[in-house]
C-alpha positions as CSV (number, residue, x, y, z in Angstrom):
1,M,87.8,90.2,106.7
2,T,87.7,93.8,105.6
3,T,87.0,94.3,101.9
4,M,87.1,97.4,99.8
5,S,83.3,97.4,99.7
6,Q,83.5,98.7,103.2
7,A,85.5,101.8,102.2
8,R,84.3,105.2,103.7
9,C,84.7,106.8,100.2
10,L,82.6,104.2,98.3
11,G,80.2,106.0,96.2
12,D,82.0,109.3,96.3
13,D,82.7,111.3,93.2
14,T,86.3,110.2,92.4
15,E,87.4,113.6,91.4
16,T,86.8,114.7,95.1
17,W,89.9,112.7,96.0
18,F,92.2,114.4,93.5
19,T,91.9,118.0,94.8
20,E,94.8,120.4,95.2
21,D,93.0,122.3,98.1
22,P,94.9,121.9,101.3
23,D,91.7,122.3,103.4
24,A,89.9,119.6,101.3
25,K,92.9,117.3,101.6
26,R,92.9,117.7,105.4
27,E,89.2,116.6,105.4
28,L,89.8,113.7,103.1
29,R,92.6,112.5,105.3
30,R,90.2,112.8,108.3
31,I,87.8,110.6,106.5
32,C,90.4,108.1,105.7
33,R,91.6,107.8,109.3
34,A,88.2,106.3,110.2
35,C,88.1,103.9,107.2
36,P,88.3,100.3,107.9
37,V,90.2,99.5,104.7
38,R,92.7,102.4,104.9
39,Q,95.7,100.2,105.3
40,A,94.5,97.9,102.3
41,C,93.9,101.1,100.2
42,L,97.3,102.5,101.0
43,N,99.0,99.2,100.3
44,E,97.3,98.9,96.9
45,Q,98.1,102.4,95.8
46,L,101.8,102.2,96.8
47,A,102.0,98.9,94.7
48,F,100.4,100.7,91.9
49,E,102.7,103.7,92.0
50,G,105.8,101.7,92.5
51,S,108.8,103.7,92.2
52,S,107.1,106.6,90.6
53,G,108.6,110.0,91.5
54,R,106.8,112.6,93.6
55,S,105.3,114.4,90.6
56,N,103.7,111.2,89.2
57,R,101.5,110.6,92.3
58,Y,98.1,112.0,92.6
59,G,95.1,112.0,95.0
60,V,94.5,111.1,98.5
61,F,94.8,107.3,99.1
62,G,95.0,105.5,102.4
63,G,94.9,108.8,104.2
64,L,98.1,110.0,102.6
65,T,98.7,112.9,100.0
66,P,101.0,112.2,97.1
67,T,104.0,113.8,98.7
68,Q,103.4,111.7,101.9
69,R,103.2,108.5,100.0
70,W,106.4,109.3,98.0
71,K,108.2,109.8,101.2
72,L,106.8,106.6,102.7
73,A,107.7,104.6,99.6
74,R,111.2,105.9,99.8
75,Q,111.4,105.0,103.5
76,L,110.1,101.5,102.8
77,R,112.6,101.1,99.9
78,D,115.5,102.3,101.9
79,S,114.7,100.0,104.8
80,T,114.0,97.0,102.7
81,P,117.3,94.8,102.5
82,D,116.3,93.3,99.1
83,G,115.9,96.7,97.4
84,P,112.8,98.3,95.9
85,L,109.4,97.0,96.7
């Protein structure tokens, strides 16, 4: 079983993950791709953000930027027969 204690970002300065620099975001996404808890991190962040709009999402989580998570949340919502997550 994989736990958040195995996250590649564990111990990093939290502010690092909330950058607006496109090059830094690419590097953060690269780090996430190799993380054993990437999917759990993404799922947790999507649940936390709920139906928040694009402008209310911040940081890189689960390898996705705020805009990417917003698009994914919309896709998931639209493909779920019971409505929003």
